[in-house]
N, CA, C and O atoms as CSV, one atom per row, in Angstrom:
chain,resi,resn,atom,element,x,y,z
A,1,MET,N,N,95.222,108.476,108.668
A,1,MET,CA,C,96.286,109.439,108.458
A,1,MET,C,C,96.195,109.967,107.033
A,1,MET,O,O,95.954,109.203,106.098
A,2,GLU,N,N,96.385,111.248,106.871
A,2,GLU,CA,C,96.302,111.881,105.563
A,2,GLU,C,C,97.430,111.387,104.652
A,2,GLU,O,O,98.550,111.148,105.103
A,3,PHE,N,N,97.120,111.242,103.390
A,3,PHE,CA,C,98.031,110.684,102.393
A,3,PHE,C,C,99.372,111.411,102.372
A,3,PHE,O,O,100.418,110.769,102.464
A,4,SER,N,N,99.361,112.732,102.253
A,4,SER,CA,C,100.617,113.466,102.144
A,4,SER,C,C,101.404,113.439,103.451
A,4,SER,O,O,102.634,113.410,103.424
A,5,GLU,N,N,100.724,113.449,104.585
A,5,GLU,CA,C,101.415,113.373,105.875
A,5,GLU,C,C,102.161,112.053,105.994
A,5,GLU,O,O,103.308,112.022,106.439
A,6,LEU,N,N,101.518,110.975,105.602
A,6,LEU,CA,C,102.148,109.658,105.651
A,6,LEU,C,C,103.368,109.622,104.734
A,6,LEU,O,O,104.413,109.091,105.110
A,7,SER,N,N,103.240,110.180,103.545
A,7,SER,CA,C,104.357,110.226,102.598
A,7,SER,C,C,105.550,110.962,103.196
A,7,SER,O,O,106.684,110.490,103.105
A,8,HIS,N,N,105.298,112.100,103.797
A,8,HIS,CA,C,106.372,112.886,104.402
A,8,HIS,C,C,107.055,112.120,105.534
A,8,HIS,O,O,108.277,112.175,105.677
A,9,ARG,N,N,106.277,111.417,106.323
A,9,ARG,CA,C,106.855,110.650,107.429
A,9,ARG,C,C,107.720,109.504,106.915
A,9,ARG,O,O,108.788,109.229,107.461
A,10,VAL,N,N,107.254,108.843,105.869
A,10,VAL,CA,C,108.016,107.731,105.278
A,10,VAL,C,C,109.326,108.244,104.685
A,10,VAL,O,O,110.378,107.638,104.887
A,11,ILE,N,N,109.266,109.346,103.963
A,11,ILE,CA,C,110.478,109.932,103.389
A,11,ILE,C,C,111.444,110.342,104.501
A,11,ILE,O,O,112.654,110.151,104.384
A,12,GLY,N,N,110.903,110.902,105.569
A,12,GLY,CA,C,111.730,111.272,106.712
A,12,GLY,C,C,112.453,110.073,107.301
A,12,GLY,O,O,113.614,110.173,107.697
A,13,CYS,N,N,111.772,108.950,107.358
A,13,CYS,CA,C,112.390,107.714,107.856
A,13,CYS,C,C,113.543,107.285,106.955
A,13,CYS,O,O,114.610,106.912,107.442
A,14,ALA,N,N,113.332,107.338,105.650
A,14,ALA,CA,C,114.378,106.950,104.699
A,14,ALA,C,C,115.575,107.888,104.802
A,14,ALA,O,O,116.720,107.441,104.746
A,15,ILE,N,N,115.320,109.175,104.951
A,15,ILE,CA,C,116.404,110.150,105.099
A,15,ILE,C,C,117.202,109.865,106.366
A,15,ILE,O,O,118.432,109.931,106.358
A,16,GLU,N,N,116.511,109.552,107.440
A,16,GLU,CA,C,117.178,109.254,108.707
A,16,GLU,C,C,118.098,108.037,108.572
A,16,GLU,O,O,119.224,108.051,109.068
A,17,VAL,N,N,117.622,106.999,107.908
A,17,VAL,CA,C,118.443,105.799,107.700
A,17,VAL,C,C,119.678,106.153,106.868
A,17,VAL,O,O,120.797,105.773,107.213
A,18,HIS,N,N,119.467,106.871,105.787
A,18,HIS,CA,C,120.578,107.228,104.906
A,18,HIS,C,C,121.573,108.139,105.621
A,18,HIS,O,O,122.783,108.010,105.432
A,19,ARG,N,N,121.072,109.045,106.430
A,19,ARG,CA,C,121.945,109.950,107.183
A,19,ARG,C,C,122.873,109.159,108.109
A,19,ARG,O,O,124.048,109.497,108.256
A,20,HIS,N,N,122.344,108.115,108.726
A,20,HIS,CA,C,123.141,107.325,109.665
A,20,HIS,C,C,124.066,106.321,108.975
A,20,HIS,O,O,125.179,106.086,109.447
A,21,LEU,N,N,123.628,105.733,107.878
A,21,LEU,CA,C,124.393,104.661,107.241
A,21,LEU,C,C,125.202,105.101,106.029
A,21,LEU,O,O,126.288,104.578,105.781
A,22,GLY,N,N,124.676,106.062,105.272
A,22,GLY,CA,C,125.332,106.460,104.032
A,22,GLY,C,C,125.176,105.391,102.963
A,22,GLY,O,O,124.492,104.392,103.184
A,23,PRO,N,N,125.802,105.586,101.807
A,23,PRO,CA,C,125.704,104.612,100.713
A,23,PRO,C,C,126.674,103.452,100.892
A,23,PRO,O,O,127.560,103.493,101.746
A,24,GLY,N,N,126.490,102.405,100.066
A,24,GLY,CA,C,127.477,101.339,99.966
A,24,GLY,C,C,127.165,100.032,100.666
A,24,GLY,O,O,127.967,99.100,100.616
A,25,LEU,N,N,126.008,99.945,101.322
A,25,LEU,CA,C,125.659,98.706,102.019
A,25,LEU,C,C,124.675,97.881,101.196
A,25,LEU,O,O,124.195,98.324,100.153
A,26,LEU,N,N,124.388,96.695,101.675
A,26,LEU,CA,C,123.431,95.827,100.990
A,26,LEU,C,C,122.006,96.338,101.163
A,26,LEU,O,O,121.672,96.964,102.169
A,27,GLU,N,N,121.181,96.060,100.172
A,27,GLU,CA,C,119.760,96.438,100.226
A,27,GLU,C,C,119.094,95.894,101.481
A,27,GLU,O,O,118.290,96.586,102.105
A,28,SER,N,N,119.418,94.667,101.853
A,28,SER,CA,C,118.796,94.046,103.023
A,28,SER,C,C,119.099,94.819,104.310
A,28,SER,O,O,118.273,94.851,105.222
A,29,THR,N,N,120.258,95.431,104.387
A,29,THR,CA,C,120.612,96.243,105.554
A,29,THR,C,C,119.712,97.465,105.633
A,29,THR,O,O,119.167,97.776,106.692
A,30,TYR,N,N,119.558,98.156,104.513
A,30,TYR,CA,C,118.697,99.337,104.487
A,30,TYR,C,C,117.243,98.959,104.792
A,30,TYR,O,O,116.528,99.696,105.470
A,31,GLU,N,N,116.828,97.815,104.285
A,31,GLU,CA,C,115.454,97.354,104.522
A,31,GLU,C,C,115.194,97.161,106.019
A,31,GLU,O,O,114.183,97.628,106.543
A,32,GLN,N,N,116.097,96.482,106.690
A,32,GLN,CA,C,115.924,96.231,108.122
A,32,GLN,C,C,115.973,97.528,108.933
A,32,GLN,O,O,115.185,97.720,109.859
A,33,CYS,N,N,116.895,98.405,108.580
A,33,CYS,CA,C,117.016,99.671,109.304
A,33,CYS,C,C,115.817,100.582,109.037
A,33,CYS,O,O,115.336,101.254,109.950
A,34,LEU,N,N,115.336,100.608,107.799
A,34,LEU,CA,C,114.159,101.420,107.487
A,34,LEU,C,C,112.930,100.874,108.202
A,34,LEU,O,O,112.110,101.646,108.699
A,35,ALA,N,N,112.795,99.569,108.260
A,35,ALA,CA,C,111.673,98.965,108.996
A,35,ALA,C,C,111.736,99.379,110.467
A,35,ALA,O,O,110.706,99.690,111.065
A,36,HIS,N,N,112.920,99.384,111.047
A,36,HIS,CA,C,113.076,99.795,112.444
A,36,HIS,C,C,112.698,101.268,112.619
A,36,HIS,O,O,112.027,101.631,113.584
A,37,GLU,N,N,113.129,102.103,111.687
A,37,GLU,CA,C,112.813,103.537,111.766
A,37,GLU,C,C,111.313,103.781,111.618
A,37,GLU,O,O,110.749,104.630,112.309
A,38,ILE,N,N,110.671,103.044,110.724
A,38,ILE,CA,C,109.217,103.167,110.542
A,38,ILE,C,C,108.505,102.742,111.820
A,38,ILE,O,O,107.527,103.366,112.231
A,39,LYS,N,N,108.992,101.696,112.435
A,39,LYS,CA,C,108.421,101.223,113.699
A,39,LYS,C,C,108.581,102.276,114.789
A,39,LYS,O,O,107.653,102.510,115.562
A,40,LEU,N,N,109.747,102.913,114.859
A,40,LEU,CA,C,109.979,103.969,115.850
A,40,LEU,C,C,109.009,105.135,115.668
A,40,LEU,O,O,108.663,105.824,116.628
A,41,GLN,N,N,108.578,105.346,114.431
A,41,GLN,CA,C,107.623,106.418,114.144
A,41,GLN,C,C,106.178,106.013,114.451
A,41,GLN,O,O,105.261,106.824,114.321
A,42,GLY,N,N,105.982,104.768,114.854
A,42,GLY,CA,C,104.645,104.297,115.201
A,42,GLY,C,C,103.761,104.015,114.006
A,42,GLY,O,O,102.537,103.989,114.130
A,43,LEU,N,N,104.366,103.803,112.854
A,43,LEU,CA,C,103.593,103.520,111.639
A,43,LEU,C,C,103.412,102.011,111.474
A,43,LEU,O,O,104.281,101.221,111.840
A,44,GLN,N,N,102.274,101.636,110.920
A,44,GLN,CA,C,102.009,100.226,110.639
A,44,GLN,C,C,102.696,99.855,109.327
A,44,GLN,O,O,102.678,100.628,108.369
A,45,PHE,N,N,103.297,98.675,109.292
A,45,PHE,CA,C,103.963,98.251,108.056
A,45,PHE,C,C,104.078,96.732,108.027
A,45,PHE,O,O,103.949,96.050,109.043
A,46,HIS,N,N,104.325,96.234,106.821
A,46,HIS,CA,C,104.612,94.819,106.606
A,46,HIS,C,C,105.919,94.747,105.833
A,46,HIS,O,O,106.103,95.436,104.830
A,47,LEU,N,N,106.805,93.917,106.308
A,47,LEU,CA,C,108.093,93.708,105.672
A,47,LEU,C,C,108.006,92.458,104.803
A,47,LEU,O,O,107.494,91.427,105.238
A,48,GLN,N,N,108.508,92.554,103.576
A,48,GLN,CA,C,108.471,91.438,102.628
A,48,GLN,C,C,107.054,90.876,102.497
A,48,GLN,O,O,106.821,89.675,102.638
A,49,HIS,N,N,106.124,91.781,102.224
A,49,HIS,CA,C,104.702,91.448,102.129
A,49,HIS,C,C,104.428,90.649,100.842
A,49,HIS,O,O,104.756,91.113,99.750
A,50,PRO,N,N,103.830,89.455,100.962
A,50,PRO,CA,C,103.536,88.632,99.776
A,50,PRO,C,C,102.603,89.365,98.804
A,50,PRO,O,O,101.674,90.060,99.216
A,51,LEU,N,N,102.872,89.194,97.522
A,51,LEU,CA,C,102.075,89.843,96.492
A,51,LEU,C,C,101.630,88.808,95.463
A,51,LEU,O,O,102.381,88.478,94.545
A,52,PRO,N,N,100.403,88.296,95.617
A,52,PRO,CA,C,99.910,87.331,94.628
A,52,PRO,C,C,99.618,88.020,93.297
A,52,PRO,O,O,99.412,89.233,93.243
A,53,VAL,N,N,99.603,87.246,92.255
A,53,VAL,CA,C,99.301,87.755,90.920
A,53,VAL,C,C,97.902,87.308,90.552
A,53,VAL,O,O,97.605,86.113,90.545
A,54,GLY,N,N,97.040,88.269,90.244
A,54,GLY,CA,C,95.691,87.944,89.778
A,54,GLY,C,C,95.720,87.662,88.285
A,54,GLY,O,O,96.187,88.479,87.492
A,55,TYR,N,N,95.216,86.497,87.919
A,55,TYR,CA,C,95.195,86.127,86.513
A,55,TYR,C,C,93.914,85.375,86.205
A,55,TYR,O,O,93.711,84.258,86.682
A,56,LYS,N,N,93.039,85.995,85.398
A,56,LYS,CA,C,91.789,85.382,84.953
A,56,LYS,C,C,91.000,84.773,86.102
A,56,LYS,O,O,90.560,83.624,86.041
A,57,GLY,N,N,90.834,85.568,87.143
A,57,GLY,CA,C,90.029,85.131,88.281
A,57,GLY,C,C,90.762,84.314,89.326
A,57,GLY,O,O,90.184,83.975,90.359
A,58,LEU,N,N,92.019,83.991,89.082
A,58,LEU,CA,C,92.813,83.230,90.047
A,58,LEU,C,C,93.789,84.150,90.772
A,58,LEU,O,O,94.257,85.140,90.209
A,59,GLN,N,N,94.087,83.820,92.005
A,59,GLN,CA,C,95.134,84.497,92.758
A,59,GLN,C,C,96.301,83.511,92.864
A,59,GLN,O,O,96.223,82.515,93.584
A,60,LEU,N,N,97.371,83.801,92.145
A,60,LEU,CA,C,98.512,82.891,92.075
A,60,LEU,C,C,99.658,83.400,92.938
A,60,LEU,O,O,100.052,84.563,92.853
A,61,SER,N,N,100.176,82.520,93.758
A,61,SER,CA,C,101.344,82.847,94.557
A,61,SER,C,C,102.575,82.550,93.714
A,61,SER,O,O,102.941,81.392,93.513
A,62,CYS,N,N,103.216,83.622,93.220
A,62,CYS,CA,C,104.357,83.462,92.322
A,62,CYS,C,C,105.670,83.866,92.975
A,62,CYS,O,O,106.704,83.936,92.311
A,63,GLY,N,N,105.629,84.129,94.263
A,63,GLY,CA,C,106.855,84.444,94.973
A,63,GLY,C,C,107.220,85.918,95.013
A,63,GLY,O,O,108.286,86.273,95.517
A,64,TYR,N,N,106.350,86.789,94.487
A,64,TYR,CA,C,106.649,88.215,94.536
A,64,TYR,C,C,106.407,88.746,95.945
A,64,TYR,O,O,105.490,88.311,96.641
A,65,ARG,N,N,107.253,89.697,96.348
A,65,ARG,CA,C,107.133,90.307,97.675
A,65,ARG,C,C,107.428,91.792,97.568
A,65,ARG,O,O,108.370,92.215,96.897
A,66,VAL,N,N,106.598,92.571,98.246
A,66,VAL,CA,C,106.819,94.004,98.350
A,66,VAL,C,C,107.838,94.208,99.474
A,66,VAL,O,O,107.684,93.636,100.553
A,67,ASP,N,N,108.868,95.009,99.236
A,67,ASP,CA,C,109.885,95.213,100.273
A,67,ASP,C,C,109.238,95.691,101.571
A,67,ASP,O,O,109.376,95.049,102.612
A,68,ILE,N,N,108.529,96.824,101.504
A,68,ILE,CA,C,107.831,97.342,102.680
A,68,ILE,C,C,106.501,97.939,102.227
A,68,ILE,O,O,106.449,98.718,101.275
A,69,LEU,N,N,105.437,97.565,102.916
A,69,LEU,CA,C,104.108,98.120,102.674
A,69,LEU,C,C,103.716,98.894,103.927
A,69,LEU,O,O,103.609,98.317,105.009
A,70,VAL,N,N,103.501,100.211,103.782
A,70,VAL,CA,C,103.217,101.079,104.917
A,70,VAL,C,C,101.726,101.446,104.930
A,70,VAL,O,O,101.196,101.969,103.950
A,71,HIS,N,N,101.066,101.163,106.054
A,71,HIS,CA,C,99.656,101.521,106.288
A,71,HIS,C,C,98.728,101.050,105.165
A,71,HIS,O,O,97.685,101.659,104.928
A,72,GLN,N,N,99.094,99.989,104.488
A,72,GLN,CA,C,98.299,99.480,103.366
A,72,GLN,C,C,98.071,100.571,102.312
A,72,GLN,O,O,97.113,100.502,101.543
A,73,GLN,N,N,98.957,101.580,102.279
A,73,GLN,CA,C,98.778,102.722,101.375
A,73,GLN,C,C,99.987,103.043,100.511
A,73,GLN,O,O,99.839,103.622,99.435
A,74,ILE,N,N,101.175,102.678,100.963
A,74,ILE,CA,C,102.388,103.049,100.224
A,74,ILE,C,C,103.315,101.840,100.125
A,74,ILE,O,O,103.611,101.176,101.118
A,75,ILE,N,N,103.765,101.571,98.893
A,75,ILE,CA,C,104.758,100.520,98.662
A,75,ILE,C,C,106.130,101.168,98.588
A,75,ILE,O,O,106.325,102.164,97.892
A,76,LEU,N,N,107.072,100.591,99.313
A,76,LEU,CA,C,108.464,101.029,99.248
A,76,LEU,C,C,109.274,99.932,98.575
A,76,LEU,O,O,109.357,98.813,99.080
A,77,GLU,N,N,109.862,100.252,97.451
A,77,GLU,CA,C,110.734,99.331,96.744
A,77,GLU,C,C,112.157,99.855,96.917
A,77,GLU,O,O,112.496,100.932,96.425
A,78,LEU,N,N,112.975,99.095,97.611
A,78,LEU,CA,C,114.316,99.545,97.975
A,78,LEU,C,C,115.370,98.960,97.053
A,78,LEU,O,O,115.277,97.818,96.602
A,79,LYS,N,N,116.374,99.784,96.791
A,79,LYS,CA,C,117.502,99.361,95.966
A,79,LYS,C,C,118.790,99.894,96.574
A,79,LYS,O,O,118.786,100.873,97.319
A,80,SER,N,N,119.884,99.236,96.246
A,80,SER,CA,C,121.222,99.724,96.552
A,80,SER,C,C,122.069,99.419,95.320
A,80,SER,O,O,122.852,98.470,95.293
A,81,VAL,N,N,121.884,100.254,94.308
A,81,VAL,CA,C,122.493,100.038,92.999
A,81,VAL,C,C,123.224,101.297,92.539
A,81,VAL,O,O,123.021,102.383,93.081
A,82,GLU,N,N,124.075,101.133,91.531
A,82,GLU,CA,C,124.829,102.277,91.014
A,82,GLU,C,C,123.893,103.362,90.496
A,82,GLU,O,O,124.117,104.550,90.725
A,83,ARG,N,N,122.834,102.938,89.790
A,83,ARG,CA,C,121.818,103.899,89.326
A,83,ARG,C,C,120.511,103.163,89.076
A,83,ARG,O,O,120.496,101.977,88.748
A,84,LEU,N,N,119.427,103.887,89.238
A,84,LEU,CA,C,118.110,103.314,88.993
A,84,LEU,C,C,117.891,103.194,87.491
A,84,LEU,O,O,118.303,104.056,86.716
A,85,LEU,N,N,117.239,102.117,87.101
A,85,LEU,CA,C,116.938,101.850,85.699
A,85,LEU,C,C,115.434,101.845,85.476
A,85,LEU,O,O,114.651,101.794,86.424
A,86,GLY,N,N,115.049,101.899,84.228
A,86,GLY,CA,C,113.633,101.850,83.881
A,86,GLY,C,C,112.955,100.590,84.386
A,86,GLY,O,O,111.779,100.622,84.751
A,87,VAL,N,N,113.682,99.477,84.411
A,87,VAL,CA,C,113.110,98.213,84.872
A,87,VAL,C,C,112.722,98.305,86.348
A,87,VAL,O,O,111.757,97.667,86.770
A,88,HIS,N,N,113.460,99.088,87.136
A,88,HIS,CA,C,113.117,99.258,88.551
A,88,HIS,C,C,111.792,100.018,88.689
A,88,HIS,O,O,110.964,99.686,89.538
A,89,GLU,N,N,111.604,101.027,87.858
A,89,GLU,CA,C,110.362,101.791,87.878
A,89,GLU,C,C,109.178,100.918,87.471
A,89,GLU,O,O,108.126,100.943,88.109
A,90,VAL,N,N,109.362,100.153,86.409
A,90,VAL,CA,C,108.304,99.267,85.922
A,90,VAL,C,C,107.942,98.236,86.987
A,90,VAL,O,O,106.766,97.924,87.175
A,91,GLN,N,N,108.938,97.712,87.676
A,91,GLN,CA,C,108.694,96.741,88.748
A,91,GLN,C,C,107.787,97.350,89.814
A,91,GLN,O,O,106.794,96.739,90.211
A,92,LEU,N,N,108.127,98.551,90.277
A,92,LEU,CA,C,107.310,99.202,91.302
A,92,LEU,C,C,105.904,99.476,90.791
A,92,LEU,O,O,104.932,99.195,91.492
A,93,LEU,N,N,105.777,100.008,89.606
A,93,LEU,CA,C,104.448,100.311,89.056
A,93,LEU,C,C,103.603,99.046,88.919
A,93,LEU,O,O,102.398,99.076,89.168
A,94,THR,N,N,104.217,97.950,88.530
A,94,THR,CA,C,103.486,96.683,88.420
A,94,THR,C,C,103.047,96.200,89.792
A,94,THR,O,O,101.916,95.741,89.952
A,95,TYR,N,N,103.921,96.295,90.783
A,95,TYR,CA,C,103.554,95.921,92.149
A,95,TYR,C,C,102.384,96.764,92.648
A,95,TYR,O,O,101.454,96.250,93.270
A,96,MET,N,N,102.441,98.060,92.367
A,96,MET,CA,C,101.356,98.958,92.795
A,96,MET,C,C,100.036,98.543,92.141
A,96,MET,O,O,98.996,98.512,92.798
A,97,LYS,N,N,100.084,98.230,90.864
A,97,LYS,CA,C,98.881,97.815,90.137
A,97,LYS,C,C,98.329,96.501,90.690
A,97,LYS,O,O,97.127,96.384,90.926
A,98,LEU,N,N,99.196,95.520,90.894
A,98,LEU,CA,C,98.763,94.223,91.411
A,98,LEU,C,C,98.168,94.334,92.821
A,98,LEU,O,O,97.193,93.657,93.150
A,99,ALA,N,N,98.769,95.196,93.644
A,99,ALA,CA,C,98.328,95.341,95.033
A,99,ALA,C,C,97.201,96.362,95.180
A,99,ALA,O,O,96.630,96.520,96.259
A,100,GLU,N,N,96.890,97.048,94.087
A,100,GLU,CA,C,95.875,98.118,94.107
A,100,GLU,C,C,96.225,99.185,95.151
A,100,GLU,O,O,95.382,99.628,95.931
A,101,ILE,N,N,97.497,99.573,95.130
A,101,ILE,CA,C,98.025,100.615,95.998
A,101,ILE,C,C,98.343,101.825,95.116
A,101,ILE,O,O,99.017,101.687,94.095
A,102,ARG,N,N,97.870,102.987,95.499
A,102,ARG,CA,C,97.996,104.182,94.652
A,102,ARG,C,C,99.369,104.836,94.678
A,102,ARG,O,O,99.756,105.475,93.700
A,103,GLN,N,N,100.121,104.696,95.777
A,103,GLN,CA,C,101.395,105.401,95.861
A,103,GLN,C,C,102.545,104.456,96.158
A,103,GLN,O,O,102.405,103.474,96.887
A,104,GLY,N,N,103.684,104.786,95.570
A,104,GLY,CA,C,104.887,104.010,95.824
A,104,GLY,C,C,106.121,104.877,95.746
A,104,GLY,O,O,106.144,105.901,95.063
A,105,PHE,N,N,107.145,104.448,96.459
A,105,PHE,CA,C,108.440,105.113,96.405
A,105,PHE,C,C,109.498,104.108,96.004
A,105,PHE,O,O,109.566,103.007,96.550
A,106,LEU,N,N,110.315,104.491,95.053
A,106,LEU,CA,C,111.489,103.740,94.660
A,106,LEU,C,C,112.666,104.457,95.308
A,106,LEU,O,O,112.932,105.621,95.007
A,107,ILE,N,N,113.365,103.768,96.191
A,107,ILE,CA,C,114.421,104.398,96.969
A,107,ILE,C,C,115.739,103.666,96.743
A,107,ILE,O,O,115.881,102.492,97.086
A,108,ASN,N,N,116.698,104.380,96.160
A,108,ASN,CA,C,118.039,103.849,95.972
A,108,ASN,C,C,118.942,104.468,97.037
A,108,ASN,O,O,119.215,105.668,97.005
A,109,PHE,N,N,119.399,103.652,97.969
A,109,PHE,CA,C,120.236,104.133,99.059
A,109,PHE,C,C,121.706,104.293,98.665
A,109,PHE,O,O,122.491,104.837,99.442
A,110,ASN,N,N,122.087,103.836,97.490
A,110,ASN,CA,C,123.490,103.882,97.079
A,110,ASN,C,C,123.816,105.192,96.348
A,110,ASN,O,O,124.346,105.189,95.238
A,111,VAL,N,N,123.483,106.307,97.004
A,111,VAL,CA,C,123.725,107.645,96.466
A,111,VAL,C,C,124.291,108.521,97.582
A,111,VAL,O,O,124.119,108.218,98.763
A,112,LYS,N,N,124.969,109.613,97.204
A,112,LYS,CA,C,125.518,110.522,98.219
A,112,LYS,C,C,124.410,111.284,98.930
A,112,LYS,O,O,124.451,111.450,100.149
A,113,ARG,N,N,123.419,111.748,98.172
A,113,ARG,CA,C,122.273,112.462,98.743
A,113,ARG,C,C,121.014,111.661,98.416
A,113,ARG,O,O,120.756,111.356,97.252
A,114,LEU,N,N,120.241,111.325,99.431
A,114,LEU,CA,C,119.089,110.447,99.208
A,114,LEU,C,C,118.106,111.043,98.209
A,114,LEU,O,O,117.466,110.297,97.467
A,115,LYS,N,N,117.969,112.368,98.170
A,115,LYS,CA,C,117.022,112.965,97.219
A,115,LYS,C,C,117.355,112.598,95.778
A,115,LYS,O,O,116.476,112.621,94.916
A,116,ASP,N,N,118.614,112.261,95.507
A,116,ASP,CA,C,119.017,111.837,94.166
A,116,ASP,C,C,118.611,110.390,93.872
A,116,ASP,O,O,118.628,109.965,92.717
A,117,GLY,N,N,118.250,109.639,94.902
A,117,GLY,CA,C,117.869,108.237,94.717
A,117,GLY,C,C,116.414,107.968,95.045
A,117,GLY,O,O,116.016,106.812,95.190
A,118,LEU,N,N,115.612,109.023,95.165
A,118,LEU,CA,C,114.209,108.881,95.573
A,118,LEU,C,C,113.286,109.265,94.424
A,118,LEU,O,O,113.386,110.354,93.857
A,119,ARG,N,N,112.392,108.352,94.099
A,119,ARG,CA,C,111.387,108.622,93.058
A,119,ARG,C,C,110.015,108.236,93.598
A,119,ARG,O,O,109.839,107.177,94.200
A,120,SER,N,N,109.063,109.110,93.369
A,120,SER,CA,C,107.693,108.907,93.844
A,120,SER,C,C,106.785,108.606,92.658
A,120,SER,O,O,106.923,109.199,91.588
A,121,PHE,N,N,105.846,107.671,92.864
A,121,PHE,CA,C,104.908,107.288,91.817
A,121,PHE,C,C,103.494,107.263,92.383
A,121,PHE,O,O,103.275,106.830,93.514
A,122,VAL,N,N,102.544,107.728,91.590
A,122,VAL,CA,C,101.129,107.701,91.973
A,122,VAL,C,C,100.340,107.176,90.784
A,122,VAL,O,O,100.517,107.631,89.654
A,123,LEU,N,N,99.465,106.208,91.056
A,123,LEU,CA,C,98.579,105.663,90.001
A,123,LEU,C,C,97.281,106.441,89.976
A,123,LEU,O,O,96.402,106.147,89.166
């Protein structure tokens, strides 16, 4: 699947979830609903995908998990917070680097319009 087509489909899934639920729920609720929407779209994904840390030739299991990994190409880091902070962006960028994934979306569902809570990153 083409990179931009996949991105558009993933964003469409997030919009659909937000349209139905609106803001104010727990992150875990949005995660489960987004996973269901991605599944309905026939996309491959992993929920709470383990992310080992590579350090000096070792792969260390440190308990990090990617919220949703779509088609082994896009990391989705979900939030339900008053506002996104720089630390949230750094977290996603670090996950992308560790997983060697070029694209990621930081999605804050706790907004009136999802476009105000959506940030795209490319390495």
